[in-house]
N, C-alpha and C positions, 0 to 999 in steps of 0.2 A: 416592790422591793428596790428597784433601781432608784426611785425617788428618795427612799429612806437612806440608801447608801450615799447619794449625792448630798443630802442634808447632813449626814454624819461627817463626810469629808469636808464640807463647807464649815461646819462648826469647829472641826479640828483646827482649821486655819484661823479661827477667831478666838478660840479658848485655848489656853496653855494646858494641855493634858500631859500628865507624866508619860515619859517614853515607855514605861512598862505597860501602859494601856494600849500602846500602838504597836503591838507585836505582829509579826507576819502571820500568826495564827488567825487573824481577822480576815485574811483573804484579800485585803485591799492594800497591802503594804506599799505597792508601787504608787498609789495615789496620795500617800501621806506626805505633807511638806516637811522640810527640815525645821528644826526648832526655831531658827531665825529665817524668815522667808526672804526671798529676793527683794521684795518691796521694802521690808524692814531694813535690810542692809543698804538699799539705795537711799532711804531716808536718813539714816545715820551718816552715810557718806556725804550727802548733801549738807548736813549740819557741819561735819568736819571741814568740808570744802569752804563753807561760809566762814568758819572761824579762821581757816588758813588765809583766805582772801582778806579778812579784817587785819590780821597780823601783817601780811605782806603788802597791804594797801593796793590790792589788785581790784581796781574798780570795774573793769570789764567782767571779771568773775562775779563780783558782788551784784552787778546789774542783772546777770543771768540767774543767780540763785535766789535773789530777793524779788518777790512779786510786787507789782506796782501798788497793790492795796495793803501793803504791810501795816499792821498795828503793833508797835513795839512799846511795851510798858516796862520801863526801867524799875529797878528795885527801889528807887526813891519816889516812884509814882509819876514821874514825867513820861510823856507819851510822844513817840516819834512816828513819822511816816517814813517811807522809803528814802525820800530826799533829805529829810531832817536827820535821819539816822546816819546816812553816808556823809553828810556835809562836814561834821567835825573830824572824820577820818581824813577827808580831803584837805582840810585847812590845818591839820596837825594838832588840833586841840584835844584830840582823843587818839591814843595809840596803845598798842599792846606788844609786849615782848613775846608772849605765847598765850594760848588759850587751851586749857586741857579739860576733858570731859571725864567724869567718874560716874560709874553705875548707871549708864543709860538704860531706860526701859522704853522700847519702841513698839508702838502698835499702829497697824494700818487698817483702816476701814474704808475700803474702796479706793477713792482718789484722795483720801486725807490720811496723813501720817502725823502721829503725836509722839513727842519725845518728852519724857520726864527724866531729869538728871541733875547732877551737880556739876558745875563748871567753875574753874578758877581763871580769872583774868590776871595774868602775870604782867605787872606794870612796874615802871620805874619812874620816880619823880625826877624833875630836872636836876635836882641835887644828887641824884644817883641812889636814892633810898628805895627799897622795895615797897611797893604800894599795891599789894595783891588784893583781889576781891573775890571771895567765894560766894557763889549763888546757887540756890535751889531754883530750878526753872521748869517751865513748860514751853515747848516750842512746837509750832504747828506748821506742817508743810502741806501743800496741795499739788497734785499731779496735774500740771497745766502745760500745754504746748510740748508734750512728750518729755517733760523733766519735772523733778520735784523742786518747788519754789517755796521759800519761806514766807508765810503769811501772817504769823502771830507769835508773840513772845511775851511772857510775863515771868518776872523773877523776884526773888526775895533774898536779902542778905542772910547768909548763914552766920549765926551767932557763935563765936568761938570761945 
């Protein structure tokens, strides 16, 4: 019976069950996680920290949140490594006024976190015109060295 209870509690952490199924009448209410787990919150926080570091050009923060094995596939199909992703931020050829996230869905499977969301890169041309870019994306984080690190990105332009 204990093994079945452990399996049930484990599955609750993997599958989104309606809260009505998770009533205290089951006798294990103390073992049921919140709808957003601590790890899911930590993964989306790592993503927000990465976006903030990109906007603020905080290269120490970027170095910590981006894993050395990053594979970053842009919406135009070009591919970056960690170094080639950070280089245009450093030389000023890529900059952002803000980056916002909409409708994130975060899932954590052990040491891997996956985010599916929409984001908007708020940018301004040298002439002062808005040049925003909205993307539908998948972002992958791995829990390495006691922190969530960005290991993969793939995005597509949202047609407006």
